[in-house]
FIDRENKE-52996 format. One record per residue (C-alpha): residue in three letters; y, x, z. Coordinates in steps of 0.5 Angstrom, whole numbers, plus 2048, in hexadecimal, padded with zeros to 3 digits. Each point is the difference from the previous one (the first is absolute). Layout:
# residues N
ALAYXZ ...
# end
This chain:
# residues 176
MET8B58A88AF VAL803803806 THR807803800 SER803804805 ILE8077FE801 ALA806803804 ASN7FF7FF807 THR8077FC801 ILE7FD7FA7FE PRO7FF7FB806 CYS7F97FE800 LYS7FD7FA804 LYS7F9804801 LEU7FF806804 TYR7FA804801 LYS7FE806804 LEU7FB8057FD ALA7FD805804 VAL7FF8077FC VAL7FB804803 GLY7FB8067FF ALA800807802 GLY805805800 GLY8028037F9 VAL7FC7FB7FC GLY8077FE7FC LYS8027F9804 THR807802800 THR8008027F8 LEU7FC7FA7FF ILE8057FB803 ALA8068047FD ARG7FC7FF7F9 ILE7FF7F8801 VAL8087FF803 THR8038047FA GLY7FB8017FB GLN801807800 PHE7FC806802 ILE804803807 ASP7FD806803 LYS8007FE807 LYS7FE804807 MET7FD7FE806 THR8027FA803 VAL801801808 GLY7FE7FA804 PHE8017FA7FB ASP8057FE7FA VAL8027FA7FD GLU8027FE7F9 SER8017FA7FD TRP7FD7FD7F9 THR8037FA7FD VAL7FC7FC7FB GLU8017FA7FC ASP7FB7FC7FB ASP8007F97FD GLU7FB7FE805 THR802802807 GLY8088017FF CYS803806804 MET7FB804805 LYS803805804 VAL7FB805803 ALA801805806 MET7FC8067FF PHE7FE803806 ASP7FE8077FF PHE7FC803806 GLY800808801 GLY7F88027FF GLN800805805 LYS7FD7FF807 GLN806801804 PHE8037FA7FE ARG7FA7FB801 PHE8027FE807 PHE8067FC7FE GLN7FD7FD7F9 GLY7FC7FB803 SER8067FC802 LEU8038017F9 ILE7FB7FD7FD ILE8017F9803 GLY8027FB7FB ALA7FE8047FA LYS7FD7FB7FB ALA7FD8057FB ALA7FE807800 LEU7FF8067FB VAL7FB804803 VAL8018077FC PHE7FC8067FF ASP8018067FC SER7FA8007FA CYS800807800 SER7FE801808 TYR7FA7FD803 ARG803801806 SER8057FB7FF ILE7FB7FB7FE ILE7FB801806 GLN8067FF805 LEU8017F97FD LYS7FC7FD805 GLU805802805 TRP8067FD7FD MET7FB7F97FE GLY800800808 LEU807800801 ILE8017FA7FA ASP7FA7FC802 ALA8057FA802 ILE8027FF7F9 PRO7FB7FC7FB ASP7FC8047FC ARG8027FC7FA GLN807803801 LYS7FE807800 LEU8008057FA LEU7FC807800 VAL8058047FC GLY7FE8077FE THR8068057FE LYS8008067FB LEU7FC7FD7FA ASP8048067FC ILE7FC805804 ASN7F88017FF SER7FD7FC805 GLU7FB803805 ILE7FD7F8801 ASN7FD7FD7FB HIS8017F87FF GLU7F97FE803 GLU802803807 ILE8077FD800 GLN7FC7F97FE ALA7FC801806 TYR805801805 ALA8047FA7FC ASP7FA7FC801 GLU7FF802807 PHE8077FE802 GLY7FF7FA7FC ILE8068017FC GLU8028027F9 TYR8028077FD ILE8058037FB LEU8028077FE VAL8078027FE SER8048067FF SER807800803 LYS8028057FC THR7FE7FD7F9 GLY8017F9802 GLU7F87FF7FD ASN7FE7F9803 PHE8067FE804 ASP8017FA7FB ILE7F97FE803 LEU802802807 GLN8067FC800 GLU7FC7FA7FD LYS7FB800805 LEU805801806 GLN8037F97FD THR7FA7FD800 ILE7FE802808 LEU8077FD802 LYS7FF7FA7FC LEU7F97FF805 ILE805801806 ASP8037F97FE GLY7FA7FD7FD 
# end
């Protein structure tokens, strides 16, 4: 079981997680939900932002995750490549209500190509809204990229328990 704990507890394990995807797909709101467990409607990220998430479980002990939230607009791309360096895992985020956002994923996959595929997760947001993209199409993209996918709602919290478990599994792969 994954338990989020206060960010004040010292941890021996520290991981850098890149959160990438087109502008407006809900990366910042997704991160806020992971960190706080609540829906916090966030606005556009200018360049990048960093949030920390501390997780404790019986098997791995305490892990601190620095979640790098990359602004999705093209004007920020010129410096983002250097900020990806050192990331051990990635969430590749798209808006499940927007074909355009899933088509743009190829650009983001190129930016995080140094991260092993087994340490990436495709995340579709806005599950609480009727999706334009069917599961077969999402699965086709996930298969093309060689990564798993999950659909979540930052607003309702749907599937966040599964997302957190998948994230913890990915983090365990880094040390294993």
